[in-house]
C-alpha positions in Angstrom: -104.6 47.2 -26.9 -101.3 47.7 -25.1 -97.8 47.3 -26.4 -94.9 46.1 -24.3 -92.0 48.7 -24.2 -88.8 47.6 -26.0 -86.3 46.3 -23.4 -88.9 45.5 -20.7 -89.1 42.1 -19.1 -91.4 39.4 -20.6 -94.3 38.2 -18.3 -93.0 36.1 -15.5 -89.4 37.2 -15.9 -87.6 38.9 -12.9 -85.0 41.6 -13.5 -81.9 41.4 -11.4 -81.1 44.6 -9.5 -78.2 46.6 -11.0 -74.8 45.6 -9.5 -76.2 42.5 -7.9 -74.4 39.2 -8.8 -76.4 36.3 -10.1 -76.6 33.2 -7.8 -73.7 30.8 -8.1 -76.0 28.1 -9.6 -77.0 30.5 -12.3 -73.4 31.5 -13.1 -72.4 27.9 -13.3 -75.3 27.1 -15.6 -74.2 30.0 -17.9 -70.7 28.5 -18.0 -71.9 25.1 -18.8 -73.8 26.5 -21.8 -70.7 28.5 -22.7 -68.6 25.2 -22.8 -70.7 23.9 -25.7 -69.1 26.5 -28.0 -66.0 27.5 -26.0 -64.1 28.8 -29.0 -66.6 31.6 -29.8 -65.8 35.3 -29.0 -68.9 35.4 -26.8 -67.7 32.4 -24.8 -64.3 33.9 -24.4 -65.9 37.1 -23.1 -68.0 35.2 -20.5 -65.0 33.1 -19.4 -62.9 36.2 -18.9 -65.6 37.9 -16.9 -65.9 34.8 -14.7 -62.2 34.6 -14.2 -61.9 38.2 -13.3 -64.9 38.7 -11.1 -66.6 35.5 -10.1 -66.2 33.7 -6.7 -63.8 30.8 -6.4 -66.2 28.0 -7.3 -67.4 29.8 -10.5 -63.8 30.9 -11.4 -62.7 27.3 -11.0 -65.2 26.1 -13.6 -64.2 28.8 -16.0 -60.5 27.8 -15.6 -61.4 24.1 -16.2 -63.2 25.0 -19.4 -60.1 26.9 -20.5 -58.0 23.9 -19.8 -60.3 21.2 -21.2 -60.7 23.1 -24.5 -57.0 24.2 -24.6 -58.0 27.8 -25.1 -55.2 30.2 -25.8 -54.8 33.8 -24.7 -56.0 33.3 -21.1 -52.7 33.3 -19.3 -53.1 36.9 -18.0 -56.7 36.2 -16.9 -55.7 33.0 -15.0 -52.8 34.8 -13.2 -55.2 37.6 -12.3 -57.7 35.1 -11.0 -55.1 33.4 -8.8 -53.9 36.7 -7.3 -57.5 38.1 -6.9 -58.5 35.0 -4.9 -55.6 35.5 -2.5 -57.6 38.5 -1.0 -59.9 37.3 1.8 -59.4 33.8 0.5 -61.5 31.9 3.0 -64.6 33.9 2.0 -63.8 34.3 -1.7 -62.2 30.9 -2.5 -62.9 28.3 0.2 -60.9 25.1 -0.4 -58.7 27.0 -2.9 -60.8 25.6 -5.8 -60.4 28.7 -8.0 -56.7 29.2 -7.3 -55.9 25.6 -7.9 -57.9 25.4 -11.2 -56.2 28.6 -12.5 -52.8 27.1 -11.8 -53.7 23.8 -13.4 -54.9 25.6 -16.5 -51.7 27.6 -16.7 -49.6 24.5 -16.3 -51.6 22.6 -18.9 -51.1 25.4 -21.3 -47.3 25.3 -20.8 -47.1 28.7 -19.2 -43.4 29.4 -19.1 -43.2 32.1 -16.4 -42.6 30.5 -13.1 -43.4 33.5 -11.0 -47.0 32.7 -10.3 -46.1 29.1 -9.4 -43.5 30.2 -7.0 -46.1 32.5 -5.4 -48.4 29.5 -5.0 -45.7 27.6 -3.1 -45.7 30.4 -0.5 -49.5 30.4 -0.2 -51.0 28.9 3.0 -54.8 29.1 3.5 -55.9 27.7 6.9 -59.7 27.4 7.2 -61.7 26.9 10.4 -63.8 23.8 10.7 -65.9 25.5 13.3 -66.0 28.9 15.1 -66.8 29.8 18.7 -66.3 32.8 21.0 -66.3 30.5 24.1 -62.8 29.9 25.5 -64.0 26.8 27.4 -65.3 25.3 24.1 -62.1 26.1 22.3 -60.0 24.6 25.1 -62.1 21.4 25.1 -61.8 21.0 21.4 -58.0 21.3 21.7 -57.9 18.7 24.4 -59.9 16.4 22.2 -57.4 16.8 19.5 -59.6 18.8 17.1 -57.2 21.6 16.3 -55.2 24.4 17.8 -56.3 27.7 19.3 -55.0 31.0 20.6 -55.9 31.1 24.3 -54.7 33.1 27.3 -51.7 31.6 29.0 -53.2 31.6 32.4 -56.3 29.8 31.1 -54.4 26.8 29.8 -51.6 26.7 32.3 -53.1 23.8 34.3 -53.5 21.7 31.2 -50.0 22.5 30.0 -48.4 21.7 33.4 -50.3 18.3 33.4 -49.2 17.5 29.8 -52.8 17.6 28.5 -52.0 20.4 26.1 -48.8 21.5 24.5 -47.7 25.0 23.3 -47.2 25.3 19.6 -46.2 28.1 17.2 -44.4 30.1 20.0 -43.6 32.9 17.5 -47.4 33.6 17.1 -48.1 35.8 20.2 -51.1 38.2 20.6 -50.4 41.8 21.3 -50.8 42.8 25.0 -54.1 44.4 25.7 -55.1 46.7 28.6 -58.1 46.0 30.7 -60.3 48.9 31.6 -63.0 49.4 34.2 -65.7 51.7 32.8 -67.9 53.7 35.2 -69.9 56.9 35.2 -67.7 60.0 35.3 -68.0 61.9 38.5 -65.9 64.4 40.4 -65.3 62.1 43.4 -65.1 58.4 43.4 -67.2 56.7 46.1 -65.6 54.2 48.5 -67.6 51.3 47.1 -66.5 52.1 43.5 -62.9 52.5 44.6 -63.0 49.2 46.5 -64.4 47.5 43.4 -61.7 48.9 41.1 -59.0 48.0 43.5 -60.4 44.4 43.8 -60.4 44.0 40.0 -56.8 45.3 39.7 -55.7 42.7 42.3 -57.6 39.9 40.6 -55.9 40.6 37.3 -52.5 40.5 39.0 -53.3 37.2 40.7 -55.3 35.7 37.8 -53.0 32.7 37.5 -53.9 31.6 41.0 -57.7 31.3 40.3 -57.6 28.5 37.7 -57.1 25.1 39.2 -59.4 22.9 37.0 -57.6 20.7 34.6 -59.6 19.8 31.5 -59.6 16.2 30.2 -60.3 14.5 26.9 -63.9 13.4 26.2 -62.6 10.0 24.9 -60.6 9.6 28.2 -63.7 10.4 30.2 -65.8 7.9 28.2 -63.1 5.2 28.8 -63.0 5.9 32.5 -66.8 5.8 32.7 -66.9 2.4 30.9 -64.5 0.8 33.4 -66.2 -1.7 35.7 
């Protein structure tokens, strides 16, 4: 006969590794159960933990429970939630769900300090619809009207000159960067290597003269192809 040690997991149960956060679905399920008795001290503790540590989606649900049940004493937690989710916001709170829910709960509770609301008016969270490291793809998307991109001036000069693209946000300029040619260190540089380095240096100086192709909109190309 064997006895199960006190505190060990029952058969079929899986223990979560220390420090590892439960899946979002599990956290939301816990909050839904908490909402059934939202006024209990245990529920308050779980709601505060979610507001203080959980990702935006879970924190949003916790804030909504606070608002729906008109729970008092959560103002500091809601403010902390809003400010916490300002850090790396696209990762921690995509769509601003957590921040908006925290502000709504504060507003519903008649929070009388306008500081956090003024902070919210200065908050801007742009989120990428797609990502690519291909400059041609980025330029094509811009030509098709799908967004804006930070691209080298020489690369988009033909499109800008033809009116296909237009410069925006002139105050947002990238920092100048040096271009290096890496080669094996040696006492004397051979003639072939020297010629190659010199060629690369001239190409960088004349880089504007190498780009003649003007991109066009995919919709415009389709219309042109459909013409009889």
